[in-house]
VMD Tcl script that draws the C-alpha trace (Angstrom):
set ca {
  {14.66 -6.07 14.55}
  {13.13 -8.61 16.98}
  {9.72 -6.96 16.66}
  {10.05 -6.79 12.88}
  {11.19 -10.41 12.64}
  {8.38 -11.65 14.87}
  {5.78 -9.72 12.89}
  {7.13 -11.02 9.58}
  {6.87 -14.57 10.91}
  {3.25 -13.91 11.82}
  {2.54 -12.58 8.34}
  {4.31 -15.46 6.58}
  {2.96 -18.14 8.90}
  {-0.59 -16.92 8.44}
  {-2.44 -15.86 5.32}
  {-1.52 -12.18 5.31}
  {1.63 -12.36 3.18}
  {0.12 -14.88 0.76}
  {-3.01 -12.80 0.27}
  {-0.92 -9.68 -0.35}
  {1.06 -11.40 -3.09}
  {-2.02 -13.01 -4.67}
  {-3.88 -9.71 -4.79}
  {-0.87 -7.94 -6.28}
  {-0.93 -10.43 -9.18}
  {-4.54 -9.75 -10.16}
  {-3.53 -7.04 -12.69}
  {-1.44 -9.68 -14.46}
  {-4.69 -11.41 -15.47}
  {-5.85 -8.27 -17.24}
  {-2.43 -7.94 -18.86}
  {-2.71 -11.52 -20.14}
  {-6.09 -10.76 -21.71}
  {-4.63 -7.66 -23.31}
  {-1.57 -9.55 -24.60}
  {-3.76 -12.19 -26.25}
  {-6.25 -9.77 -27.79}
  {-4.96 -6.19 -27.60}
  {-7.56 -3.57 -28.33}
  {-6.95 -0.22 -29.94}
  {-4.48 1.08 -27.31}
  {-0.74 0.82 -26.96}
  {0.82 -1.27 -24.20}
  {1.89 1.90 -22.42}
  {-1.64 3.33 -22.50}
  {-2.98 0.04 -21.21}
  {-0.61 0.07 -18.23}
  {-1.41 3.69 -17.41}
  {-5.17 3.03 -17.44}
  {-4.78 -0.15 -15.39}
  {-2.61 1.61 -12.83}
  {-4.88 4.65 -12.57}
  {-8.26 2.93 -12.57}
  {-7.68 -0.38 -10.79}
  {-4.37 -0.65 -8.98}
  {-4.10 2.73 -7.26}
  {-7.69 3.25 -6.05}
  {-8.50 -0.36 -5.11}
  {-5.90 -3.13 -5.21}
  {-2.94 -1.23 -3.82}
  {-4.77 0.03 -0.69}
  {-6.13 -3.47 -0.01}
  {-2.66 -5.04 -0.31}
  {-1.38 -2.53 2.26}
  {-4.49 -2.75 4.46}
  {-4.17 -6.48 5.18}
  {-0.76 -6.49 6.90}
  {-1.07 -2.96 8.32}
  {-4.25 -3.73 10.25}
  {-2.98 -7.18 11.23}
  {0.28 -5.86 12.69}
  {-1.36 -4.68 15.93}
  {-4.87 -5.97 15.21}
  {-3.85 -9.60 15.65}
  {-2.19 -8.72 18.96}
  {-5.38 -7.02 20.14}
  {-7.63 -9.89 19.05}
  {-5.41 -12.55 20.62}
  {-4.98 -10.56 23.82}
  {-1.19 -10.65 23.49}
  {-0.66 -6.90 23.17}
  {-0.40 -6.36 26.96}
  {2.39 -8.95 27.10}
  {4.17 -7.19 24.27}
  {3.84 -3.83 26.02}
  {5.32 -5.29 29.21}
  {8.58 -6.01 27.41}
  {11.46 -3.55 28.00}
  {11.00 -2.06 24.54}
  {10.01 1.53 23.87}
  {6.67 2.25 22.23}
  {8.51 3.96 19.39}
  {10.51 0.81 18.63}
  {7.35 -1.28 18.70}
  {5.59 0.98 16.20}
  {8.61 1.27 13.92}
  {9.22 -2.48 14.08}
  {5.64 -3.28 13.10}
  {5.67 -0.59 10.42}
  {8.91 -1.93 8.92}
  {7.41 -5.42 8.74}
  {4.38 -4.03 6.91}
  {6.60 -2.36 4.32}
  {8.76 -5.47 3.92}
  {5.64 -7.42 2.92}
  {3.70 -4.86 0.90}
  {6.40 -3.14 -1.16}
  {7.94 -6.36 -2.59}
  {4.45 -7.76 -3.25}
  {3.41 -4.65 -5.14}
  {6.62 -4.44 -7.16}
  {6.49 -8.13 -8.08}
  {2.88 -7.78 -9.19}
  {3.69 -4.72 -11.27}
  {6.74 -6.41 -12.81}
  {4.79 -9.51 -13.81}
  {1.99 -7.36 -15.23}
  {4.45 -5.29 -17.24}
  {6.28 -8.33 -18.61}
  {3.03 -9.92 -19.76}
  {1.80 -6.68 -21.34}
  {5.10 -6.37 -23.20}
  {4.25 -9.62 -25.02}
  {1.43 -7.92 -26.90}
  {2.07 -7.41 -30.64}
  {3.89 -4.15 -31.28}
  {4.45 -3.37 -27.62}
  {7.05 -0.69 -26.92}
  {9.71 -0.71 -24.21}
  {7.77 -0.58 -20.94}
  {10.70 -0.16 -18.57}
  {9.98 3.46 -17.71}
  {6.34 2.64 -16.99}
  {7.41 -0.07 -14.55}
  {9.82 2.28 -12.78}
  {7.17 4.99 -12.47}
  {4.53 2.57 -11.19}
  {6.95 0.97 -8.72}
  {8.05 4.31 -7.30}
  {4.49 5.52 -6.90}
  {3.38 2.22 -5.35}
  {6.24 2.33 -2.83}
  {5.31 5.90 -1.86}
  {1.67 4.86 -1.44}
  {2.71 1.92 0.76}
  {4.70 4.28 3.00}
  {1.66 6.51 3.44}
  {-1.13 3.94 3.71}
  {0.93 1.58 5.87}
  {1.22 4.27 8.53}
  {-2.43 5.32 8.22}
  {-3.85 1.81 8.52}
  {-1.42 0.93 11.32}
  {-2.80 3.85 13.30}
  {-6.37 2.91 12.46}
  {-5.81 -0.59 13.88}
  {-4.93 0.98 17.25}
  {-7.96 3.27 17.30}
  {-10.83 1.35 15.69}
  {-11.74 -2.18 16.87}
  {-12.79 -3.47 13.43}
  {-9.96 -1.82 11.53}
  {-10.08 -4.18 8.55}
  {-13.78 -3.48 7.94}
  {-13.27 0.25 8.42}
  {-10.38 0.18 5.99}
  {-12.40 -1.64 3.37}
  {-15.22 0.90 3.66}
  {-12.69 3.72 3.31}
  {-11.07 2.15 0.24}
  {-14.26 1.47 -1.67}
  {-16.23 4.54 -0.56}
  {-13.54 7.22 -0.40}
  {-10.73 6.13 -2.71}
  {-12.55 4.07 -5.34}
  {-15.89 5.90 -5.54}
  {-15.90 9.44 -4.17}
  {-12.26 10.06 -5.01}
  {-12.96 9.50 -8.71}
  {-15.77 12.01 -9.10}
  {-15.57 14.67 -6.37}
  {-12.66 17.11 -6.81}
  {-12.62 18.03 -3.11}
  {-12.32 14.41 -2.03}
  {-9.84 13.59 -4.78}
  {-7.51 16.38 -3.67}
  {-7.06 14.87 -0.19}
  {-7.03 11.19 -1.12}
  {-3.99 8.94 -1.24}
  {-4.96 8.18 -4.84}
  {-4.29 11.76 -5.88}
  {-0.84 11.92 -4.27}
  {0.12 8.51 -5.65}
  {-0.81 9.57 -9.16}
  {1.18 12.78 -8.75}
  {4.26 10.72 -7.97}
  {3.49 8.47 -10.93}
  {2.96 11.37 -13.34}
  {6.10 13.07 -12.12}
  {8.26 9.98 -12.55}
  {6.74 9.07 -15.92}
  {7.00 12.60 -17.27}
  {10.46 13.31 -15.84}
  {8.97 16.01 -13.61}
  {11.15 15.49 -10.56}
  {9.68 18.45 -8.66}
  {6.13 17.10 -8.90}
  {7.15 13.62 -7.77}
  {9.35 14.94 -4.96}
  {6.73 17.33 -3.56}
  {4.06 14.65 -3.53}
  {6.44 12.11 -1.98}
  {7.51 14.51 0.77}
  {3.88 15.23 1.60}
  {3.13 11.51 1.84}
  {6.16 10.91 4.06}
  {5.18 13.81 6.32}
  {1.67 12.43 6.76}
  {3.09 8.96 7.44}
  {5.42 10.34 10.12}
  {2.50 12.15 11.74}
  {0.44 8.95 11.82}
  {3.33 7.01 13.36}
  {3.76 9.65 16.08}
  {0.07 9.44 16.93}
  {0.33 5.63 16.97}
  {3.17 5.86 19.51}
  {1.09 8.18 21.70}
  {-1.87 5.82 21.40}
  {0.25 2.87 22.53}
  {1.40 4.84 25.55}
  {-2.22 5.38 26.60}
  {-3.09 1.68 26.47}
  {-3.29 0.25 29.97}
  {-1.40 -2.94 30.71}
  {-3.42 -5.17 33.06}
}
mol new
graphics top color blue
foreach p $ca { graphics top sphere $p radius 0.5 }
foreach p [lrange $ca 0 end-1] q [lrange $ca 1 end] { graphics top cylinder $p $q radius 0.2 }
display resetview
């Protein structure tokens, strides 16, 4: 808890938490445009397209990237990581504390953004009940945050310019190649997130559960590697 609390204070005191929440609200702008002048699609179809084409491949990974790379990245840039490692705290607790703080920022931000977007879209003329769409999007977004939070946390301990590397990955792999190349799409976070979404929306519990378990397993693997990486860092 002390590590989590300290990291949360860093996020809230800086720009990380604010940027995460602002970015998560960008889809609400598109929902407002749709509510004012809905085109020839239902509100549910609009939310599905928005979630598939904008939120999952681009906005969601960026919202997670910012705090995940800052969790250890800020410590590395400021030169305070050695002091943190000298504390009588296990490397596992440090990683889990930072990871928990990342989830406590990203998951609420994503859910709030999705909720606001859904409420605005529901104001369109003839809009149906969008509650099940919100639940499906929220569940898929939370699963994606669990996966990407661990991946980007590990990246920040391995690559010096983790934020830049993460941005290149998001736009090149998830947003571009993941849309058009089946081989890339099959191993992207976008694909697993959409499996969870489709499973929750279509009441296919097996599909959602299998995809979620795979994402959790990958996240656990990344966290284990992050712990090993911290153990190899020399304290001067």
